[in-house]
N, C-alpha and C positions, 0 to 999 in steps of 0.2 A: 402403472408402476408407483411404488413409491420410491424418493431419493431423500436420503437425509443429507445437509450440509451441518460441518461441523468446522467451527471457527471458536479462538479466543476472541475477548470480548473487546475487540479495536477496531476504530474505522476503517483504519488501513487494511485490515484483514477481511472484513467483511464486506465494506464496500463493491471489493474487485470482484468475488463471488453473485453478485445482487441479478446480474444481468443473465447468467446461465440458470440461475436460481427460475429466472422469470421466463426464460425461454423454455424450462421443462415447464413450468406451472401452465404455460398457457399454450404448449401443447397435447395438456390434458392430465399431466401425471401430479400425484400427489406431493408437494414441497414442504419442507419442516426446517428449520435450523437450529439447530443446538449449540447454546454456548451459553453462558452465566450472566450472572448480573446486568449491566448496559447492554452488553452485547446482543442480550435479546431484546432491550428498547431497539438498537439500534436495527434487527432484522424489522421489528413489525413497523416501527417507521417508515421502510422501504416497502410495506405491504406484504411482506411475508410472515408468516407463521412461525414461532419460534417455541422453543421448552428451554428454560434452567436448569440445567446440570447440576446445580449446587446451590438450592436457595436459598439467603440467608446468610449466604459468604458476603465476610466484609473485605469488598474487592479494594476499596479503599487502604486497607490495612496492610492487602499484599502489594499493593505499588509501593508504598510507602518502605515497607521493608527492602524493596528489590529496587529503589530508586536508583543506587548506586553502579548498578548493570548498564544502565544509561550514559555513564560518564564517558564523553568524548575522549578522554583519552586512553580509555578500555579499548579504543578500536584503533586503528588502522588503515591508511590507505594502501592498494599495492605498490609495491615496491616499482622503480622505474621500467618501463619495460615490461613490467606483468601484467598479465588480463586479469581481472576483476574475480574470475573462479580459481586461480590457481594458488590462493592465499586468503584462511578467512579469518574473522575477528578472533583474536585470542582469548578461550572462551575454556580454562582447567573447570572440569566440577559441574560443568550444566551450567544457564542460563538460570540464575535465580527465578525469574518471573513466569517465566516459560514452563519451568520443572512444577513449582507449585501450581500454577493453571491446571497444567495437567492431573497432578493429584487431586484437586479441588474438584476437576471435572470427569474424571476416571469413571468410578461407582455409576455416576446419575447418567455416562455417555450410554453407560454399557446396559444399564437398565430400561431405558431409554429404548436402545435399539433391540434391546430382546422384548419389551412389549411393543412396539410399532412396525419392528420387522421391516426394515426397509428392504428394498431390492440392490440397492447401490447406495453406498456413503462417498460424498465427494467432501475433501478434506482440502482446507485452507492449511498453507503447508505447517503451520504452527499447529495446528488443531487434534495435535497428535492421538486423544482421545479415537479418533476413528480409525487410526491403526489397530487400536486396543479394541474395540469392539467387530470393527471387521475381523482382524485375526479371531478372536474368540470364537464369534459366529457364523465363518466362512462367509461372509459378505465381502461382494467386490468394491475396495477402494481406490478411487478416482482423485490422483493430487491434483489440485489449481492451483496454477501457478498465478502469484501475484505482482509480478514484474517482468525483470527484464531476466531472472534466472532460471534453468529447468534443473540445477545440479543442487540436489539435495543431499549429500555426503555431510554437511554442515548439521544437520540434522543429530545426527548420531552424537556425538559426541556434546552437542547443546541442550537436548533432551532425552533421547532414546534409551543410552546409556542408563543415565540418573534416573532415568524412571525403570528400571529393568526388575525391578522390586514391586512394582505397580503392578506392569503386565504379568511379572510370573504369579501375582497372588488370584489373577483372574485365567492363570493357565496356557497365557501367550507367551513362547520362548522366543520365538522371530518374528519381527516386523514382517508385515507381508510387503510384499514387490505391491507397488502400484498397479492395478489394472488397466489405468492408464495415464494422461498427462497432456491436461487442459494446457495448452502453451499460448501465453498471447502476445509474446514477443517478436517485434519486426527480426526479420532473418539477418539482417545487418549488425543487431545489435546484442543477441542471444548469447547469454552467458551459460554456457553446460549444451548438451543434444537435444535437436528440436523434438520436441513432444508429439505425441500419437492422436491428438486430440488438439489441431491449432484452432485458437479462435479468435478475432477480431477483438480488440481490447477497446469496448465501447463505456465509454467514463460514466460511471454514476457516482455523484459525489454529494449524494443525501438531497434535500428538496426543502423547497423556501421561497417566499414569496420574494420577487425580483424588482429593487426599486427600479423607478424610470432611467435613469443610466445608466443602467449595465444592460438597458436592451438596445442601444447607441452608439454608435462610435464617436467617441471625443475628436473635438477640432484638434487635438494634437494626441502623440502615442499615448498608448495607454498601457500602464505596464500594473500587473497583478504582483500584491505581495503575500507569500502566506510561509509560514512554519509549520504547519500541518497542526494534528492535534494534540500530539506527544509533546512536541518538542519544548512548546510555550509555557506548557507545564513544568518541566524536569529545568530548562536553560533561563525560561522568561525571556525577554524580547530584545535583551541586549546585544544580539546579533544584529538587530536589524539601524540600531544607532546611527551608525555611519548611512545608511540608506537616507534615513530621513534627512541627516546633513546634506547629502549627494542631491537630494533633491530640490534645495534651493537654489541649483547652478542649474538645472534639466529643465531645457522648455516641455515638459511631460504630464500627463497626469499617472499620479500614481495611488492605487487601490490597497488599502490593508486589509484583508481578508482575515482577520483572525481568530474568528470565534467569537465565543465570551470570553477572550483575557481583555483584564483592562488594560486598553492603549496609553491611558494617563504616563504611566511610566514614562513614556516615550517624552513627555513635556510637550510644547506647545506646536502643532503640527504648521508647518509652512502651508499656504493657500493650495496649492495642488498635491495633494495628501489628503485623502479620503480614511479614517478608520470605518470601515463598510460592515463590521460586524461578522456574521456567516453569510458569505452567497457563493452558493452551488459553485467549485469551481467550473467545471466544465461551461457553463452559462457566464461565466466572467473572462474567459479566457477566447471566448467566441468572438468578443470585441479589443483583446489584449494586443497589443506587439511586441511585448514580452510577457515573460514572469522570471520572477526573482524567487529563490524557496531554498528549501531544507535539502532536498534530495530523497523524499520517500519516495517508495516504489508509485504508491497513488499519485501521486503530485506529478513526478516523472514520466509517468504512461499517458497521464493525461494532456499533459503539455506537447507528449509527441504526438500526440493523436490529434490534438489541436492544431499542430504542424506550427507552433509557437517558439522562439528563440528562449534560450533557457539559461540564468545565471543561477547556479547552484551554491550554496553555503551550507555544507554537510556538517550534521552535528554529532552524530553516534550510527549505532545500528548497522544496516547497509546501506546507508546514506556515504559513504565515501566511494563504495564502490558504483553506486548508480553516477553519481559525478563523474567519476573517470569513465564510464561509459558514453554519458554525455561530451566529454571534450574529446576521447576516442572517433566518435563520429562523426562530430563536427558541428553539433548541435546546438553547442551555447558554450560556457565558461566557467570556471570553478577558480577565481582570482584568489590568490594568497591574498594574505593579511593587507599587505603593503600596496595593492592593488585596486583595494576595495576603494573606490573613490567615483566621481561624478564622469570622469571621462573614460572609466571600465564600461560605464552603463551607458553614455553615450557611443561607444565604439560597438557595444551588441547591438543596438538598434540601429547603428547603420550598416554591420558585415553583410555584407554580400551574400559572402561563401556561407553563412551559418544559414540565413534565409533559405538559399539554396538547400543545402542539406536537410533542414527539418522538410522540406516539402516532399523531399524523397521518401522519406520515412514513415511521412503522413501516406504518402500512396502505397509505401508497402503494409501499412496497418490497413488499410482500406481495401486490399486485397485479399486479405484472409478473410476465413470463413466468419459469416457473422452469427452470434450466439443462437440464433433459429436454426441455422445447417449442422449444427454442432451437438445441440442436444440429442437428436434423437439418439448419435452416437454414443453419447453418455449411458442413455437410458438402456440401450442395445447390449452393456457391460452385464447387466443385473439378469 
């Protein structure tokens, strides 16, 4: 069978679908990833074949024009006592970035599906042109969750309604209901109804040659620090400055996994802080006692799978909801500005209740079906 994966060009959207794609490929199915620009590079670096649905598109211009969509003040955390699914980020008129990406990818995705004729299309939540191609050609579309949520109602206002004219141009007047939902969330933290295709979250965080120190445990606690792949480009590294200051007071090793971002803006680093560049997060967390991060879905899920306590510093998008879920489940903290200090990090390292909760959630995840067990159910929908 032929399985087409459709995703916007982001690590946080593409990385989570790689295990399912490889499970399907290993089972003998043909797998192709449809994205745009550097999204195809991310897919091919993961060992998958990819097709660019808008060759030559100036993605940097698209991202620059949409930069305001990531301003933290445009997003808000759930109100006290409110579940993350009950309130969505304020977004009228659609999300400028993902609407534009949808416009860019629309014709190319449909043309690709018409030529390649997949039996099933797997959609990353914001890979909305999967629904367009599936709706036009009558191909089953499977939604592949990338984090804790299985509630997709927010997609209507964020992208589908603003793209009604694009869908109508292809004769699609109604977004097709997913034929299945790949659900990677542990039950105790899921936001929304359970999906009918449960699958264990197996972290894929890219590849790389690991430095020698990454393969051994330090003589003191190791704390991984990351802001993901988007936040450093939007907000810079200023959210980390207090961590650098706090590190001087803590007997621990801090690893700054910041990718290609220039860490020199943080000034002279203490001897116990290492600017490591790009390190696959799952490999780094294997020897870490805690992780400090921005609250991205992939980072949050990777930390849960590793059973590592989390300190979350949300900047925008779905990060506030992930942070809220982490706090509610007791697997980490999301300190207010006045509590962002060495004492808070020290308390996280010593909190037995948090460590116990992370072990419980890790066990939940490990009890879920591995990708190779879920893959046949995806293929069977075609």
